[in-house]
Structure formats: C-alpha cells, structure tokens
NUDO-992785 format. One line per 8 residues: their letters; for each residue y, x, z of N, C-alpha, C. Coordinates in Angstrom, 1 decimal, always signed. Atoms other than C-alpha are relative to their C-alpha. Layout:
% NUDO-992785
A = Y X Z Y X Z Y X Z  ...
This chain:
% NUDO-992785
MLEDLLKD = +0.7 -0.4 -1.3 -37.0 -6.7 -124.4 +0.8 -0.5 +1.2  -0.9 +0.4 -1.1 -34.0 -7.5 -122.2 -0.2 -1.5 +0.2  +0.2 +1.4 -0.1 -34.5 -11.2 -123.1 -1.3 -0.3 +0.7  +1.3 +0.3 -0.6 -38.1 -11.1 -122.1 +0.1 +0.4 +1.5  -0.1 -0.5 -1.4 -37.2 -9.2 -118.9 +0.7 -1.1 +0.8  -0.7 +1.0 -0.7 -34.7 -11.9 -117.9 -0.8 -1.3 +0.2  +0.9 +1.2 -0.1 -37.3 -14.6 -118.5 -1.1 +0.2 +1.1  +1.0 -0.3 -1.1 -39.6 -12.9 -115.9 +0.4 -0.7 +1.3
PLVRAFVL = -0.3 +0.7 -1.3 -39.7 -15.2 -112.8 +0.4 +0.9 +1.1  -0.3 -0.9 -1.0 -39.7 -12.2 -110.5 +1.4 +0.6 -0.1  -1.3 -0.5 +0.3 -36.7 -10.7 -112.1 +1.1 -1.0 +0.3  -1.0 +1.0 -0.2 -34.8 -13.9 -112.0 +0.1 -0.4 +1.5  +0.0 +0.4 -1.4 -35.8 -14.6 -108.4 +0.6 +1.1 +0.9  -0.3 -1.1 -0.9 -35.1 -11.1 -106.9 +1.0 +1.0 -0.6  -0.8 -1.1 +0.5 -33.5 -8.6 -109.2 +1.4 -0.5 -0.5  -1.3 +0.5 +0.5 -30.8 -10.7 -110.9 +1.0 -0.4 +1.1
PIVLAIVT = -1.0 +0.3 -1.1 -29.3 -12.0 -107.6 +0.6 +1.3 +0.6  -0.5 -1.3 -0.5 -29.1 -8.4 -106.4 +1.1 +0.6 -0.9  -1.0 -0.5 +0.9 -27.3 -7.3 -109.5 +1.3 -0.7 +0.0  -1.2 +0.8 +0.0 -24.9 -10.2 -109.4 +0.7 +0.3 +1.3  -0.7 -0.3 -1.3 -24.2 -9.4 -105.7 +0.7 +1.3 -0.1  -0.6 -1.3 +0.1 -23.5 -5.8 -106.5 +1.3 -0.1 -0.9  -1.2 +0.2 +0.9 -21.1 -6.8 -109.4 +1.1 -0.7 +0.8  -1.0 +0.8 -0.7 -19.4 -9.4 -107.2 +0.7 +0.9 +1.1
TFAVEYLA = -0.6 -0.9 -1.1 -18.9 -6.9 -104.3 +0.9 +1.0 -0.6  -0.9 -1.0 +0.6 -17.5 -4.3 -106.7 +1.3 -0.7 -0.4  -1.2 +0.7 +0.5 -15.1 -6.8 -108.2 +1.0 -0.4 +1.2  -0.8 +0.4 -1.2 -13.9 -8.0 -104.7 +0.6 +1.3 +0.6  -0.5 -1.2 -0.7 -13.6 -4.5 -103.2 +1.0 +0.8 -0.8  -0.8 -0.9 +0.8 -12.0 -2.7 -106.0 +1.1 -0.7 -0.9  -0.9 +0.7 +0.9 -10.1 -5.4 -107.9 +0.8 -1.0 +0.9  -0.7 +1.1 -0.7 -9.2 -8.4 -105.7 +0.5 +0.4 +1.4
KPALEARK = -0.3 -0.3 -1.4 -9.2 -6.9 -102.2 +1.3 +0.8 +0.2  -1.3 -0.7 -0.2 -6.3 -4.4 -102.7 +1.2 -0.9 -0.2  -1.1 +1.0 +0.2 -4.1 -7.2 -104.1 +0.2 -0.9 +1.2  -0.1 +0.9 -1.1 -5.0 -9.5 -101.2 +0.5 +0.7 +1.2  -0.5 -0.8 -1.2 -4.4 -6.7 -98.6 +1.5 +0.2 -0.1  -1.4 -0.3 +0.2 -1.0 -5.9 -100.2 +0.8 -1.3 +0.3  -0.7 +1.2 -0.3 +0.0 -9.6 -100.1 +0.0 -0.3 +1.5  +0.0 +0.2 -1.4 -1.1 -9.9 -96.5 +1.0 +0.8 +0.7
ARLLRGRQ = -1.0 -0.9 -0.6 +1.0 -6.9 -95.6 +1.4 -0.5 -0.2  -1.3 +0.5 +0.3 +4.0 -8.4 -97.3 +0.3 -1.2 +0.8  -0.2 +1.2 -0.8 +3.5 -11.7 -95.5 +0.3 +0.3 +1.5  -0.2 -0.4 -1.4 +3.2 -10.1 -92.1 +1.4 +0.7 +0.2  -1.3 -0.6 -0.2 +6.2 -7.9 -92.7 +1.2 -1.0 -0.2  -1.0 +1.1 +0.1 +8.2 -10.9 -93.9 +0.1 -0.8 +1.2  +0.0 +0.8 -1.3 +7.2 -12.8 -90.8 +0.7 +0.7 +1.1  -0.6 -0.8 -1.1 +8.2 -10.0 -88.5 +1.6 +0.1 -0.2
QFDEVIYG = -1.4 -0.1 +0.3 +11.6 -9.6 -90.3 +0.7 -1.3 +0.3  -0.6 +1.3 -0.2 +12.2 -13.3 -90.2 +0.2 -0.2 +1.5  -0.1 +0.2 -1.5 +11.4 -13.4 -86.4 +1.1 +0.9 +0.6  -1.0 -0.8 -0.5 +13.8 -10.5 -85.8 +1.4 -0.7 -0.2  -1.2 +0.7 +0.3 +16.6 -12.6 -87.4 +0.2 -1.1 +1.1  -0.1 +1.1 -0.9 +15.8 -15.6 -85.2 +0.3 +0.6 +1.4  -0.3 -0.6 -1.3 +15.7 -13.4 -82.1 +1.4 +0.5 +0.1  -1.4 -0.4 +0.0 +19.0 -11.9 -83.1 +1.0 -1.1 +0.2
FQKLVLLM = -0.9 +1.2 -0.2 +20.6 -15.3 -83.3 -0.1 -0.5 +1.5  +0.2 +0.5 -1.4 +19.1 -16.3 -79.9 +0.8 +0.9 +1.0  -0.6 -1.0 -0.9 +20.4 -13.1 -78.3 +1.5 -0.2 +0.0  -1.4 +0.1 +0.1 +23.9 -13.5 -79.7 +0.5 -1.3 +0.6  -0.4 +1.3 -0.6 +24.1 -17.2 -78.7 +0.0 +0.1 +1.5  +0.1 -0.2 -1.5 +23.0 -16.3 -75.1 +1.1 +0.8 +0.5  -1.1 -0.9 -0.4 +25.6 -13.5 -74.8 +1.3 -0.8 -0.1  -1.2 +0.7 +0.2 +28.3 -15.7 -76.2 +0.2 -1.1 +1.1
SSMIDDAT = -0.1 +1.2 -0.9 +27.5 -18.7 -73.9 +0.2 +0.5 +1.5  -0.1 -0.5 -1.3 +27.3 -16.5 -70.8 +1.3 +0.8 +0.3  -1.2 -0.8 -0.2 +30.7 -14.7 -71.3 +1.0 -0.8 +0.9  -1.0 +0.6 -0.9 +33.3 -15.4 -68.6 +1.2 -0.4 -0.8  -1.1 +0.4 +0.7 +36.4 -17.2 -69.6 +1.2 +0.8 +0.3  -1.2 -0.8 -0.1 +39.9 -15.7 -69.9 +0.6 -0.1 +1.4  -0.7 +0.2 -1.3 +41.3 -17.3 -66.7 -0.8 +0.7 +1.1  +0.8 -0.7 -1.0 +38.4 -15.9 -64.7 +0.2 +1.5 -0.1
ARQSPELG = -0.1 -1.4 +0.3 +38.7 -12.5 -66.3 +1.3 +0.6 +0.5  -1.3 -0.5 -0.4 +42.4 -12.2 -65.4 +0.2 -0.1 +1.5  -0.1 +0.0 -1.5 +41.8 -12.7 -61.7 +0.0 +1.3 +0.6  +0.0 -1.3 -0.6 +41.1 -9.1 -61.2 -0.4 +1.0 -1.1  +0.4 -1.0 +1.0 +40.7 -5.8 -63.2 -1.5 +0.1 -0.2  +1.4 -0.1 +0.0 +37.0 -5.8 -62.3 -0.6 -1.1 -0.9  +0.5 +1.1 +0.8 +36.4 -9.2 -63.9 +0.4 +0.2 -1.5  -0.4 -0.4 +1.3 +38.4 -8.1 -66.9 -0.9 +1.0 -0.7
AVQRQQAA = +1.0 -1.0 +0.5 +36.1 -5.1 -67.3 -1.3 -0.6 -0.3  +1.2 +0.7 +0.2 +33.1 -7.4 -67.0 +0.1 -0.7 -1.4  -0.1 +0.8 +1.2 +34.4 -9.6 -69.8 +0.0 +0.9 -1.2  +0.0 -1.0 +1.1 +35.1 -6.6 -72.0 -1.4 +0.5 -0.3  +1.3 -0.4 +0.2 +31.6 -5.4 -71.5 -0.9 -1.1 -0.6  +0.7 +1.1 +0.6 +30.2 -8.8 -72.3 +0.4 -0.1 -1.5  -0.5 +0.0 +1.4 +32.3 -8.8 -75.5 -0.7 +1.1 -0.8  +0.6 -1.1 +0.7 +31.0 -5.4 -76.4 -1.5 -0.2 -0.2
DASQASQE = +1.4 +0.3 +0.2 +27.4 -6.5 -75.8 -0.2 -1.0 -1.1  +0.1 +1.1 +1.0 +27.9 -9.6 -78.0 +0.3 +0.6 -1.4  -0.3 -0.7 +1.3 +29.5 -7.4 -80.7 -1.2 +0.8 -0.5  +1.2 -0.8 +0.4 +26.5 -5.1 -80.7 -1.1 -0.9 -0.4  +1.0 +1.0 +0.4 +24.2 -8.1 -80.9 +0.3 -0.5 -1.4  -0.4 +0.5 +1.3 +26.1 -9.3 -83.9 -0.4 +1.0 -1.1  +0.3 -1.1 +1.0 +25.6 -5.9 -85.6 -1.5 +0.1 -0.2  +1.4 +0.0 +0.1 +21.9 -6.0 -84.8 -0.5 -1.2 -0.8
LFAAVSQL = +0.4 +1.2 +0.8 +21.7 -9.5 -86.3 +0.2 +0.3 -1.5  -0.3 -0.4 +1.4 +23.3 -8.2 -89.5 -1.1 +1.0 -0.5  +1.1 -1.0 +0.4 +20.7 -5.3 -89.6 -1.3 -0.8 -0.2  +1.2 +0.7 +0.2 +17.9 -7.8 -89.2 +0.0 -0.8 -1.3  -0.1 +0.8 +1.2 +19.2 -10.0 -92.0 -0.1 +0.8 -1.2  +0.1 -0.9 +1.2 +19.5 -7.0 -94.3 -1.4 +0.4 -0.4  +1.3 -0.3 +0.3 +15.8 -6.5 -94.0 -0.9 -1.1 -0.5  +0.8 +1.1 +0.5 +14.7 -9.9 -95.1 -0.4 +0.2 -1.5
PSGWVAKH = +0.5 -0.2 +1.4 +12.7 -10.1 -98.4 +1.1 -0.4 -1.0  -1.0 +0.3 +0.9 +15.0 -10.0 -101.3 -0.1 -1.3 -0.7  +0.2 +1.3 +0.6 +13.5 -13.1 -102.9 +0.5 -1.1 +0.9  -0.5 +1.0 -0.9 +14.3 -15.1 -99.8 +1.5 +0.0 +0.0  -1.4 -0.1 +0.0 +17.8 -13.8 -99.7 +0.7 -0.6 -1.3  -0.5 +0.5 +1.3 +18.4 -14.6 -103.4 -0.1 -1.5 +0.0  +0.2 +1.4 +0.0 +17.0 -18.1 -103.0 +1.0 -0.7 +0.9  -0.8 +0.7 -1.0 +19.2 -18.9 -100.0 +1.4 +0.7 +0.1
RVHMRRTA = -1.2 -0.8 -0.1 +22.3 -16.9 -100.9 +1.2 -0.8 +0.4  -1.1 +0.9 -0.4 +24.6 -19.9 -100.3 +0.1 +0.1 +1.5  +0.0 +0.0 -1.5 +23.6 -20.1 -96.6 +0.3 +1.5 +0.5  -0.2 -1.3 -0.4 +23.6 -16.3 -96.4 +1.5 +0.4 +0.0  -1.4 -0.3 +0.1 +27.2 -16.0 -97.5 +0.8 -0.7 +1.1  -0.7 +0.7 -1.1 +28.3 -18.7 -95.0 -0.3 +0.6 +1.3  +0.4 -0.6 -1.3 +26.4 -17.1 -92.2 +0.7 +1.3 +0.2  -0.7 -1.3 -0.1 +27.8 -13.7 -93.0 +1.5 -0.1 +0.3
LYVSYVRG = -1.5 +0.2 -0.3 +31.4 -15.0 -93.0 +0.2 -0.4 +1.4  -0.2 +0.5 -1.4 +31.0 -16.8 -89.7 -0.2 +1.0 +1.0  +0.3 -1.0 -1.0 +29.3 -14.1 -87.8 +0.9 +1.2 -0.1  -1.0 -1.0 +0.1 +31.7 -11.5 -89.2 +1.3 -0.3 +0.7  -1.2 +0.5 -0.7 +34.6 -13.6 -88.0 -0.1 +0.1 +1.5  +0.2 -0.1 -1.5 +33.2 -13.9 -84.5 -0.1 +1.4 +0.5  +0.1 -1.4 -0.4 +32.4 -10.2 -84.4 +1.4 +0.6 +0.0  -1.3 -0.5 +0.0 +36.0 -9.4 -85.4 +0.8 -0.5 +1.3
LLIAGSGT = -0.7 +0.5 -1.2 +37.3 -11.6 -82.6 -0.5 +0.7 +1.3  +0.6 -0.7 -1.1 +35.0 -9.9 -80.1 +0.6 +1.4 +0.1  -0.5 -1.3 +0.0 +36.1 -6.5 -81.1 +1.5 +0.1 +0.3  -1.4 +0.0 -0.2 +39.8 -7.3 -81.2 +0.4 -0.5 +1.4  -0.3 +0.5 -1.3 +39.8 -9.3 -78.0 -0.3 +0.9 +1.1  +0.5 -0.9 -1.0 +37.9 -6.8 -76.0 +0.8 +1.4 +0.0  -0.7 -1.3 +0.0 +40.2 -3.9 -77.1 +1.4 -0.1 +0.5  -1.3 +0.2 -0.6 +43.3 -5.4 -75.5 +0.0 +0.2 +1.5
EVPSMDHA = +0.0 -0.2 -1.5 +44.5 -4.6 -72.0 -0.3 -1.3 +0.8  +0.3 +1.3 -0.6 +44.4 -8.3 -71.2 -0.9 -0.7 -1.0  +1.0 +0.6 +1.0 +41.2 -9.7 -72.8 +0.3 -1.4 -0.4  -0.2 +1.3 +0.5 +41.4 -12.8 -74.9 -1.3 -0.4 -0.7  +1.3 +0.3 +0.5 +37.9 -14.2 -75.4 -0.3 -1.5 -0.1  +0.3 +1.4 +0.0 +38.3 -18.0 -75.1 -0.3 -0.6 -1.4  +0.3 +0.5 +1.3 +38.5 -18.6 -78.8 -1.4 +0.5 -0.5  +1.3 -0.5 +0.4 +35.5 -16.4 -79.5 -1.1 -0.7 +0.7
RSLGEGIS = +1.0 +0.8 -0.8 +33.6 -18.2 -76.7 -0.2 -1.3 -0.6  +0.1 +1.3 +0.5 +34.3 -21.5 -78.3 -0.8 -0.1 -1.3  +0.7 +0.0 +1.3 +32.6 -20.4 -81.5 -1.5 +0.3 +0.2  +1.4 -0.3 -0.3 +29.3 -19.7 -79.7 -0.9 -1.1 -0.5  +0.8 +1.1 +0.4 +28.0 -23.2 -80.5 -0.2 +0.0 -1.5  +0.2 -0.2 +1.5 +28.7 -22.5 -84.2 -1.1 +0.9 -0.3  +1.1 -1.0 +0.2 +26.4 -19.5 -84.0 -1.3 -0.7 +0.1  +1.3 +0.8 -0.2 +23.7 -21.9 -82.7 -0.3 -0.9 -1.2
NFDAYFLT = +0.2 +0.9 +1.2 +24.3 -24.3 -85.6 -0.5 +0.8 -1.2  +0.5 -0.8 +1.1 +23.9 -21.5 -88.1 -1.5 +0.5 +0.2  +1.4 -0.4 -0.4 +20.7 -20.4 -86.3 -0.9 -1.2 -0.4  +0.8 +1.2 +0.3 +19.3 -24.0 -86.6 -0.1 -0.2 -1.5  +0.0 +0.2 +1.4 +20.4 -24.2 -90.2 -0.8 +1.0 -0.7  +0.8 -1.1 +0.5 +18.8 -20.9 -90.9 -1.5 -0.3 +0.1  +1.4 +0.4 -0.3 +15.5 -22.1 -89.4 -0.5 -1.1 -1.0  +0.4 +1.1 +0.8 +15.5 -25.3 -91.4 -0.2 +0.4 -1.4
FATLRDSQ = +0.1 -0.4 +1.4 +15.9 -23.5 -94.7 -1.0 +1.1 -0.2  +1.0 -1.0 +0.2 +13.2 -21.0 -94.0 -1.2 -0.4 -0.9  +1.1 +0.4 +0.9 +10.5 -20.9 -96.6 -1.1 +1.1 +0.0  +1.1 -1.0 -0.1 +8.4 -17.8 -95.6 -1.2 -0.8 +0.4  +1.2 +0.9 -0.2 +4.9 -19.3 -95.7 -0.5 +0.1 +1.5  +0.5 -0.2 -1.4 +3.8 -17.8 -92.3 +1.0 -0.4 +1.0  -1.0 +0.3 -1.0 +7.0 -18.8 -90.6 +0.4 -1.5 +0.0  -0.4 +1.4 +0.1 +7.1 -22.5 -91.4 -0.8 -0.9 +0.9
PPLIKRAF = +0.8 +1.0 -0.8 +6.1 -25.4 -89.2 -0.9 -0.8 -0.9  +1.0 +0.8 +0.8 +3.4 -27.9 -90.4 +0.7 -0.7 -1.1  -0.5 +0.6 +1.2 +3.8 -29.6 -93.7 +0.8 -1.3 +0.3  -0.7 +1.3 -0.3 +4.8 -33.0 -92.2 +1.4 +0.3 +0.5  -1.4 -0.3 -0.6 +7.7 -31.4 -90.2 +0.9 +0.5 -1.1  -0.9 -0.5 +1.1 +8.9 -29.5 -93.3 +0.5 -1.1 -0.9  -0.4 +1.1 +0.9 +8.9 -32.6 -95.4 +1.1 -0.9 +0.7  -0.9 +0.8 -0.8 +10.7 -34.5 -92.6 +1.4 +0.7 +0.0
SKVFMRGD = -1.2 -0.7 -0.1 +13.3 -31.8 -92.3 +0.8 +0.1 -1.3  -0.6 +0.0 +1.3 +13.9 -31.6 -96.0 +0.8 -1.3 -0.3  -0.6 +1.3 +0.3 +14.7 -35.3 -96.2 +1.1 -0.4 +0.9  -1.0 +0.5 -1.0 +16.6 -35.9 -93.0 +0.8 +1.0 +0.7  -0.6 -1.0 -0.9 +17.6 -32.7 -91.3 +0.9 +1.0 -0.7  -0.7 -1.1 +0.6 +18.8 -30.2 -93.8 +1.5 -0.3 -0.2  -1.4 +0.4 +0.2 +22.0 -32.1 -94.6 +0.8 +0.0 +1.3  -0.7 +0.0 -1.3 +22.8 -32.5 -90.9 +0.3 +1.4 +0.4
YERAALMA = -0.2 -1.4 -0.4 +22.4 -28.8 -90.3 +1.1 +0.7 -0.9  -1.0 -0.6 +0.9 +24.5 -27.9 -93.3 +1.4 -0.5 +0.4  -1.3 +0.6 -0.4 +27.3 -30.3 -92.2 +0.4 +0.7 +1.3  -0.4 -0.7 -1.3 +27.2 -28.7 -88.7 +0.5 +1.4 -0.2  -0.5 -1.4 +0.3 +27.5 -25.2 -90.2 +1.3 +0.0 -0.6  -1.3 +0.1 +0.6 +30.4 -26.3 -92.3 +1.1 -0.4 +1.0  -1.0 +0.4 -1.1 +32.1 -27.9 -89.3 +0.3 +1.3 +0.8  -0.3 -1.2 -0.7 +31.7 -24.6 -87.5 +1.0 +0.9 -0.7
LKHASLND = -1.0 -0.8 +0.8 +33.5 -22.8 -90.3 +1.4 -0.6 +0.1  -1.3 +0.7 -0.1 +36.2 -25.4 -90.2 +0.7 +0.2 +1.4  -0.5 -0.2 -1.4 +36.6 -25.1 -86.4 +0.6 +1.4 +0.1  -0.5 -1.4 -0.1 +37.1 -21.4 -86.9 +1.2 +0.2 -1.0  -1.1 +0.0 +1.0 +39.8 -22.2 -89.6 -0.4 +0.9 -1.1  +0.5 -0.8 +1.1 +37.6 -20.5 -92.2 -0.4 -1.0 -1.2  +0.4 +0.7 +1.2 +37.2 -21.8 -95.8 -1.5 +0.3 -0.3  +1.4 -0.2 +0.5 +33.7 -22.3 -97.2 +0.0 +0.9 -1.2
PVADAAVP = -0.1 -1.0 +1.1 +33.2 -19.2 -99.4 -0.7 -0.5 -1.2  +0.7 +0.5 +1.2 +30.8 -21.1 -101.6 +0.9 -1.0 -0.8  -0.9 +1.0 +0.6 +33.3 -23.9 -102.3 +1.1 +0.8 -0.7  -1.1 -0.8 +0.6 +36.0 -21.3 -102.9 -0.4 +0.7 -1.3  +0.5 -0.7 +1.2 +33.9 -19.4 -105.4 -0.2 -1.0 -1.2  +0.2 +1.0 +1.0 +33.2 -22.7 -107.3 +1.3 -0.5 -0.7  -1.3 +0.5 +0.5 +36.9 -23.4 -107.9 +0.6 +1.2 -0.8  -0.6 -1.1 +0.8 +38.3 -21.3 -110.8 +1.5 +0.3 +0.4
STSDS = -1.3 -0.4 -0.4 +41.5 -19.4 -110.0 +0.9 -0.3 -1.2  -0.9 +0.3 +1.1 +44.7 -20.2 -112.0 +0.2 +1.2 -0.9  -0.2 -1.1 +0.8 +44.8 -16.7 -113.3 -1.1 +0.1 -1.1  +1.1 +0.0 +1.0 +41.5 -17.4 -115.2 +0.3 -1.0 -1.1  -0.3 +1.0 +1.0 +43.0 -20.3 -117.1 +1.0 +0.4 -1.0
C-alpha cells in the first residue's frame, strides 16, 4: 500500500517534499544547529581572547616607548615621580597581558608552546625590571626602556604564528608569511632575548643536563 501511495503523482509532487522538508528541518534544528552554534561561540570567544592579547601587547609597547629616560627623571623629584608612575602603569599592563594570554584556547597554547615560553620569559623579565627600578629612591628605567622594542618583536611574532581561523589574514598573506616572515620574526624575538642577556628557554630544555647522564 505504501508503495502504491508513493507512486501516486500527487503524493510525489506535494506530500513527499513536505515530509522531506519537515525531516530536514528537524535534523538541522535539533542535531546540526546546536553543534554549529557551539562552534560559532567558541570561534567568537577565541577571537575576542586573541584580540585582548594583541591589545595587551600594543598597550605595553606604547607605555614602554613613552616612558621618560633616567637622565630626565633625575632632574627633579616631580619627574622621578612621573617615571615611577609610568613604570607602575607598564607593570600593570604586563600583568594584564599575562591575564589575556592565560585565557587563550588551550589547543592554541599547546600548539605554540615554544613561542609562549619565550614570550613569558621576556615579558616577565621586563616586568621584574619595571617593578625593581620603580621601587628605588632614584629610578633606573633605561634598561627596561631599551627592551620595549623587544616587546614589539614578540607581538609581531605572536601575530605571525596566529592560527585562530577568524583572526587570520587572507590565505595569500598567510602563505607568504609562512614562507618568508616567520623565520624573521623568530630571529627578532631571539635577538630580543639575547639583548636582555636571557637564554632561550626552549634551547636550554633541549640540552640534557650532566646530572642526567
């Protein structure tokens, strides 16, 4: 009977499409749509978190580059107070940057753990200089100021290695950066570590200690 019913031209022309539409709607609304909405939410959240990191880098670089030098700060107690406040602001910005990085998707962090370790070491070192230098009666910020360009290098290196789908530039630019730019940014970041007299934590971890042999 069902076979005869399906052969009916009216059923095939009107009823069957309606039934198929209902089934398709049910499948989309109750099976596919929740998964798509969850994926969309994760992508949006990842994009927002990634942007917070980039904004954090930009803020820290701006504060570091605008800090007055030691010679100027020592001209008067007022200028010294200004420099200490600038150092405190930059230190707070570095803390905010760490907080933003800690909220990145775990998959991204795991994939780029090499760069994350280098970035954490460099920014922590700069933060330590800012805290120590601003806590003295006579501020000493020139060395910390000289590392501001290194912060910018890590920011650029961070952007180049970004792989969040909604945070990437067009495919051609990504392909170009992979071939020609990633190595340059990595070398710039490593030079920033060297300028700060810091060893590459990744290279250190790769060399077995004598106690292990």
